[in-house]
Structure formats: structure tokens, C-alpha cells
C-alpha positions in Angstrom: 0.1 -0.1 0.0 1.3 3.2 -0.8 1.8 6.1 1.7 -0.8 8.4 0.1 -3.4 5.6 0.2 -2.7 4.9 3.8 -3.0 8.4 4.7 -6.4 9.0 3.1 -7.8 6.0 4.5 -6.4 7.1 8.1 -8.3 10.5 7.6 -11.6 9.0 6.3 -11.5 6.8 9.5 -11.0 9.4 11.7 -14.3 11.2 10.7 -17.5 10.4 12.1 -19.1 7.6 10.1 -15.8 7.2 8.4 -17.3 9.1 5.1 -15.0 10.5 2.6 -14.1 14.4 2.6 -16.1 16.4 0.5 -19.3 14.1 0.3 -22.4 16.0 1.4 -24.4 14.1 4.0 -28.2 13.2 3.5 -29.2 15.9 5.7 -27.1 18.4 3.4 -28.6 17.1 0.3 -32.0 17.4 1.6 -31.5 21.0 2.5 -30.1 21.8 -0.8 -33.0 20.5 -2.6 -35.3 22.4 -0.4 -33.2 25.7 -1.3 -33.6 24.8 -4.9 -37.2 24.2 -4.6 -37.7 27.5 -2.9 -35.6 29.4 -5.5 -37.8 28.1 -8.1 -40.9 28.8 -6.4 -44.1 27.0 -6.4 -45.1 25.0 -9.6 -48.3 25.1 -11.5 -50.3 23.1 -8.8 -48.8 25.0 -6.2 -49.9 28.5 -7.7 -53.3 27.1 -8.0 -53.3 26.0 -4.2 -52.3 29.6 -3.3 -55.1 31.1 -5.4 -57.5 29.0 -4.0 -56.6 29.6 -0.3 -56.4 33.4 -0.9 -59.8 33.5 -2.7 -61.4 31.2 0.0 -60.8 33.8 2.5 -63.2 36.2 0.9 -65.5 33.5 -0.7 -65.7 30.5 1.6 -68.0 28.7 -0.8 -65.5 28.9 -3.9 -64.7 25.1 -3.6 -68.7 24.1 -4.1 -69.1 26.8 -6.9 -66.1 25.3 -8.8 -67.4 21.8 -8.2 -70.7 22.9 -9.4 -69.5 24.5 -12.6 -67.3 21.5 -13.5 -70.3 18.9 -13.1 -72.4 21.2 -15.2 -70.0 21.4 -18.2 -69.5 17.6 -17.7 -73.3 17.1 -17.7 -73.7 18.8 -21.1 -70.8 16.8 -22.7 -72.6 13.6 -21.3 -75.9 14.4 -22.5 -74.4 15.0 -26.0 -72.6 11.8 -25.8 -76.0 10.1 -24.8 -77.9 11.5 -27.9 -75.1 10.6 -30.3 -74.7 6.9 -28.7 -71.1 7.5 -27.7 -71.2 8.6 -24.3 -67.8 7.5 -23.2 -66.0 9.4 -26.0 -67.9 12.8 -25.0 -67.4 12.1 -21.3 -63.6 12.1 -21.9 -63.8 15.1 -24.3 -65.8 17.0 -21.4 -63.3 16.1 -18.6 -60.6 19.0 -19.8 -63.4 21.4 -20.6 -65.1 20.9 -16.9 -61.6 21.6 -15.5 -60.9 24.7 -17.8 -64.3 26.1 -16.9 -63.6 25.7 -13.1 -60.3 27.1 -13.4 -61.5 30.2 -15.4 -64.3 30.7 -12.7 -61.5 30.6 -10.0 -59.3 33.0 -11.9 -62.1 35.6 -12.1 -63.0 35.4 -8.5 -59.5 35.4 -7.5 -59.1 38.7 -9.3 -62.3 40.0 -7.2 -60.8 38.7 -3.9 -57.7 40.6 -4.5 -59.4 44.1 -5.1 -61.4 43.2 -1.7 -58.3 42.7 0.1 -56.5 46.0 -1.1 -59.5 48.1 -0.9 -59.3 51.2 1.7 -55.4 50.7 1.5 -52.9 53.4 0.6 -52.1 53.1 -3.1 -54.9 50.8 -4.0 -55.7 52.6 -7.1 -52.3 52.3 -8.5 -52.5 48.6 -7.7 -55.5 48.3 -9.5 -54.0 50.0 -12.6 -51.4 47.1 -12.7 -54.2 44.8 -14.1 -54.6 46.7 -17.3 -53.5 45.0 -20.4 -51.1 46.2 -23.4 -51.9 49.6 -24.8 -51.5 51.4 -21.5 -48.4 53.1 -20.0 -49.0 53.4 -16.2 -46.7 55.4 -13.9 -45.5 53.4 -10.9 -45.4 56.5 -8.6 -48.5 58.8 -7.9 -48.6 61.9 -10.2 -49.7 63.9 -7.3 -50.3 63.6 -3.5 -51.4 65.7 -0.6 -49.3 65.1 2.2 -52.0 66.0 4.9 -54.7 64.2 3.7 -52.9 61.4 1.8 -55.1 61.5 -1.2 -53.4 60.5 -4.4 -53.7 60.9 -8.2 -52.2 58.4 -10.5 -51.7 58.7 -14.3 -51.9 56.4 -17.2 -51.5 57.1 -21.0 -53.3 55.1 -23.6 -55.2 55.5 -26.8 -58.2 57.3 -25.0 -55.8 60.0 -24.0 -54.4 60.7 -20.5 -56.3 59.2 -17.5 -55.9 60.8 -13.9 -57.2 58.1 -11.4 -57.8 59.5 -7.8 -57.8 58.0 -4.6 -59.8 60.0 -1.8 -63.1 61.4 -1.0 -64.7 63.0 -4.3 -65.0 66.6 -3.3 -61.5 66.7 -1.7 -59.5 65.3 -4.6 -60.6 68.0 -7.0 -57.9 70.3 -5.8 -55.1 67.7 -6.9 -56.7 67.0 -10.3 -56.8 70.5 -11.1 -53.2 71.3 -10.3 -52.3 68.2 -12.3 -54.3 69.3 -15.2 -52.7 72.6 -15.1 -49.3 71.0 -15.0 -49.5 68.7 -17.8 -51.9 70.7 -19.9 -49.4 72.9 -21.8 -47.3 69.8 -23.1 -50.2 67.8 -24.3 -52.5 70.2 -25.9 -55.5 69.0 -27.7 -55.1 65.4 -25.8 -58.1 64.3 -23.9 -57.6 64.0 -20.0 -60.2 61.8 -18.4 -60.6 61.7 -14.5 -62.0 58.4 -12.6 -62.5 58.6 -9.1 -62.2 55.4 -7.2 -64.1 54.4 -4.1 -67.3 52.9 -3.0 -69.2 56.3 -3.1 -71.9 57.8 -5.3 -70.1 58.6 -8.7 -67.1 56.7 -7.8 -65.5 53.5 -9.5 -65.0 50.4 -7.7 -61.5 49.0 -8.0 -62.6 45.9 -9.8 -64.1 47.9 -12.4 -61.5 50.3 -13.1 -59.7 48.6 -16.0 -63.0 47.8 -17.6 -64.2 51.6 -17.5 -60.8 52.7 -18.9 -60.9 50.2 -21.8 -64.3 51.4 -22.7 -63.2 54.9 -23.0 -63.1 56.2 -26.9 -59.8 55.8 -28.4 -58.6 59.2 -30.0 -54.7 58.4 -30.3 -52.5 56.0 -32.2 -50.0 53.9 -30.7 -47.1 56.3 -31.7 -49.2 59.3 -30.3 -49.3 57.6 -27.0 -45.7 57.0 -26.8 -45.2 60.8 -28.0 -47.5 61.8 -25.3 -45.9 59.8 -22.6 -42.4 61.3 -23.4 -43.7 65.0 -23.1 -45.2 64.5 -19.8 -42.0 62.6 -18.9 -40.0 65.7 -19.5 -41.9 67.6 -16.8 -40.3 65.3 -14.1 -41.1 65.1 -10.5 -41.5 68.6 -8.8 -38.9 68.7 -5.9 -39.9 70.4 -2.4 -38.7 73.7 -1.7 -37.6 74.3 1.8 -39.7 76.3 3.8 -38.9 80.0 4.3 -36.9 80.1 0.9 -38.5 82.1 -1.8 -36.8 81.3 -5.1 -38.2 84.4 -6.8 -36.3 86.6 -4.2 -33.1 84.7 -4.0 -30.0 86.7 -4.9 -26.6 85.0 -5.8 -23.6 85.7 -3.8 -21.2 87.8 -6.0 -18.1 87.5 -3.8 -18.5 83.7 -4.3 -19.0 84.1 -8.1 -15.5 86.2 -8.2 -13.8 83.7 -6.3 -13.3 85.7 -3.2 
């Protein structure tokens, strides 16, 4: 036996269990597998379970409704099969359609449950705008905010024009809307500006109906014009707050500092 072989065997024998160096244990392999699984995130079935649990918090009978819809669709295919004399084939064809119908119903209810969960929370209108489909450019940050009342105005640009979405009591947000109109009006002349007020009050739009209401607005711009309008508004940037007690119109430069003294 060579000296190197004897040294390696002696080193492995001195370790607990006599395991060779560098080989991970069963617990380490299990932890590594769990980390990889957590990094990948939940699979398709895991996502469905999460959506189902979230929806069931607001609608406890969602499972029964899904079962009822699936059985109803399956019954239709079974009836067609009985009429044609080949009910087994039609039953097999109806199974995926039944699952698809129940899943579609779950997705619709899940979207509604998500809006219920974010209602009355700051920034709920901005979160509702994220459900808009293609054709809209939505600003991530509010376009205007009242730091005292926490009222917000969000902005989206699409083919109907510019849409200002407010969050707060109807009468109180009018001042914010007026300021935002005056700010963006000069750079987007002849572009329609729509105002939608979100909330549960009279004349307000519920969050779950916001995207539908915006998509129903009459289209006035082309896709190229939407990009142009967005770029023009972006040039305005965010207005930085001015420190209290400083009047920029009365500020005078330090002439000594300008001469280098």
C-alpha cells in the first residue's frame, strides 16, 4: 500500500461515520434540494393552491361553486354523448373542458378577491392599474399627492388619452386634479384628459371595474401618439419640494463667491 493511500484511509477513518471528505451528508442534500425548490418558486399546482386559499378567505364557498360548474359542463358533454350513442368518448372530451371552466371561474373570483383585500389601503388605485392590459403606460409612482390628507392621483396614458385616477373623497381630490391638469396641460395640448375617481361612494368607480371602465373610453390616439404623449409628460419630471422659508423668486446670488473671493 502506498503512503498516500494509507493517509487518505486514516483521514476518512478519523471522521464520524468514516465518510470520505467532500461528500455531502443526507441532511445536507435534503437542505440543498429544499433551497433549490424554494428558489424556483411554487409550480403550477402550487400556484393554483395559493390562489384557491386566497380566494377562499373572502369567498368560503368557492370550492362548491367550482365543483358545480365543472359538473354542469360535464353533464352537457354527457348529454351530447347519450344523444349520439357514444357517451364514453364525449365524457372523456368533457373532462378537460370541465376543469378549464372551473379554473376560469377561480381566476375571475381570485381577481375580485384581490381587489377586496387591497380596498381602503393607501395606493390601492395604483395597484388596480397594474391589471391593465397592453396599450397603456402606467406610472409606478403617484402623479400628485396631498401629504396632509394622503389623497393620491395616479396617471395612465393610452389610446383614449391621459387618465387621472384619484384615490380619496370625491370633493377633496378635485384640487389635486386641477393642479395636475394645469401642470401637464401645456405639454399635451389637444389630448383628452379623463378623470376617474375610485371608491365606494356615489359617482366613484370600484377598483374591480377600473380597468374595464378605462378600456371602454373612446380611443383618440394612435400607438405612436401614445408614446409621444408619454415622453412629453416625462420631461416635466417630479417637482422637488422647496424648503420652508425660501422664496426662489427673491433669492440673490453671492457675487463674492462668483468672483472666487
